[in-house]
N, C-alpha and C positions, 0 to 999 in steps of 0.2 A: 647145198650140202657142205659139211665141214670136212677138213682133212686135206691131204695132198691130192693133186690131180695127176693122172697117169700120163698126160701128154704136155701140159703147159708149164714151162719153166717159170714164166712170169707169175702165174697163179701161185705156184709153190713158194716163190720168194715172198710174194705178198702175204701169203698165209703165215709163213715163218715170222716175218716182221710183226704182223699183227699179234701173233701168239706171244711175241716178246714183250708186248704191252699188257698182256693179260695179268689180272690180279689173282687169278686162280692158281697159276703155276708158281711154284717156289722160285726164288731168285737163283738158287743153286742150279736149277734146270735152265732158266732163261739165259744165264750167262754163258751157256754152252753154244747158243745159236751162232754167233759170229765165227766161233772156232770150228763148228761143223762145216760151214761154207769154206773156210780157209783150208781145212784138211781135205775136203773133197777136191778142191781146185789143185792142191799140192799133190795129192795122190794121182789125180788125172795126169798131171804133167810127168810125174815119175813113171807112170805106166806107158805114156806115149813116147817119151824120149829115152827111157832107160829100161823099159819092159819090166818094171817092178810092180808086183801086185801085193796087196795087203789084206789080211783077214779082217772081216768086219769088227770082230772083238778087239783086234789090235788097233784098228782105227778109232774105235770108241775110247779105248784107254788113252790114246794120244790126245784125243780131243779133251778129255777130262784133265790130263796133265797140262795141256796148253792153257786151259781156262784157269787152273789153280795157280800156275806160275804168274799169269797176268794179274790175277786178283791180288796175290801177295806183293807183286811189284808196285801196284797202285797204293797199297797200304804203306809200304816203305817210303814211297815217294811223298805221300801225303804227310807222313810223320816228319820226314826230312824238311819239307816245306814249312811245317809248323815250327820246327826247331830253329830253322834259319830265320823265320819271321820274328820269333821271340828273341833270338840273339841280336837281330838288327835293332829291335825296339829297345833292348837292354843297352846296347852300345850307344844308341842315341840319347838315352836318359842318363847314362853314366858320364859325369863331367870330370875331366882330368884336373889335377891340382895346378896351381900356378908354376911358373918356371922355377926350377931348383927346389921345388917342394915335392913331397910324397903324399900319397893318399892311402890310408889304411881302412879298408872296409871290414867291419866286424860283423860276423854272422853268429846268430844265437838260435839254438833249437832246444827249448826246455820241454821236458816231459814231466807233467804233474804225477802221472801214474808211477813212473820210475823214480821220482824225486832226483832227477839228474838233468844236467844241461850239456849239450854238445856245443863247443865254442870253436870259432875259426876266425882267422884274420888273413886278409890278402893285401899285400903292399904293392902298389903300382907307382911308377914314376910319371912325369909330366906327359910322356908319350903314350901312356896307358899300358906299358909293358909290365908284366908281373916280375917283381924283384925277389920277393919272398912270400911264402904263405905257410900257415901252420894250423893244426887242429888239435884238440884234446877234449876230454870229458871231465866233468866234476860231479861227484856223487853227493847225496844228502842235501840237495838244493830244494827247498820247500816252496819257494814262491818265484814268480816270474821276475819281480823286481830284483830279488837276490841273484837270479840267474843272469840278468842283464848286468848288474854291478860286477859280478865275478868275471864275466866275459870281458868287459871293458878294462878292468884292472889288469887282467892277464895280458891283454893286447898291449896296453900302455907299458907294462913291465917288460914285455918282449921287445918293444921298440927301444926302451932304455938299455936293455941288455945288448942290443945291436948298435948302441950309440947313435941312434937316428935322431935327427933334428929336422925342424920344419915339416912336421907331419900333420896332415889333416885327417883326424879320426872321423869316420863316417858310420853312423849307426841309424837304425830305424826308430829307436825309442825316442820320441819327441820329448817326453818328460825328462829324460836324462840329459838331453841336449840343452833344454831350458835350465835345468838345475846347475849345469856346469857353467853356462854362459851368463846366467842371471840368478845366482844363488838366493838372493833376497826375495825374488819373486816366486821361489819354490821352497818355502820353509819346510814343507813335509818331506822334502828330499835332501835336507841339510846334511844328513849323515853320508848319503851317497855322493853328493857334490864335494864334501870335504875329503873323502877318500880318493876320489878321482883327481881332484886338484892337487892333492899332496903328491900323487904319483907323477903328475904332469910337471911339477916344479923342477924336475931333473932335466927338462927339455928347455932349450933356449927359445924355441918358437913352436907353437902348436895351434891347431884349430879344432873345433868340435862342431860338426854339422850333422843335420838330419839327412838321411839317404832314402830315396823312394825304394819300395820293395823290389821292383823289377831291376833297378840298378844295383841292388845288393844281392842279387840272385846267386852269384858265384860263391860268395862267402857263406850264404845261408845253406846252400847245398853241401858244402864241405862240413859245416856245423852239423847238419843232419846225419852225415855219414859218421861223424864222431859219436853222435847220440845213438846211432844204430849199432855201433861196435864199441861199447864202452871199455872192453877189455884190451883194446889195442893201445900200444904205448904211444904217448904223445911224441910227436916228431916235428922238427923244423924241416921244411921242404923247400929246396931252391926252385924258383920259378923260371920263366922264360928269360928273365933279365939276368940270371945268375945270382950269386950270393953265397954266403958262408953257411956251412953246416954247424948246428949247435945241438949237442946231445941233450 
């Protein structure tokens, strides 16, 4: 016969655990089983040692609350573990610049529907510390190539405005990297390469490299925030390494 036994504790525990494996019962019910046992044991101790008794409906509510809190804690822990794992992978993939150099990661978030691009750059030193970062949006941007060019030129001009030298510009767009480093091999991007190289002439030393997506995640997320809030004023923001404000 199914169901709980009137005398055997072991039979009842076995029945409860077996029901926990049932595919018929919804998960919302099965997750209560451990907390039923926990609350019975806890209420028993409170009754024996403190002479405290609880109404069955009150006990039921506490069981449901315990199960809900535990379930939410597991979700938060799992999300935190995923975030930490992703951050660790990003840190492993992000390579610092050489000694006395800076690395400027450029993030680009273009929206074809809105004809706009959110742009961002993050400047780090050789120790990986953020010195400066900024974001802004540009309207009326019709193509992805145009969005990429505008974002790169803005980042380079920002570095020039800060009188920065020995900067490694890191972008995800491989075609732009190729066009800057080998203009003759990328004739279809001659306009873009000329524009970028003209801006870079103001720097004594620079590099232009391709960055993996995961390693560029920080700059991309800031660019996406600029794209989602196009009405916000462009700002220069100091990072963990300090830096000057520019309006």
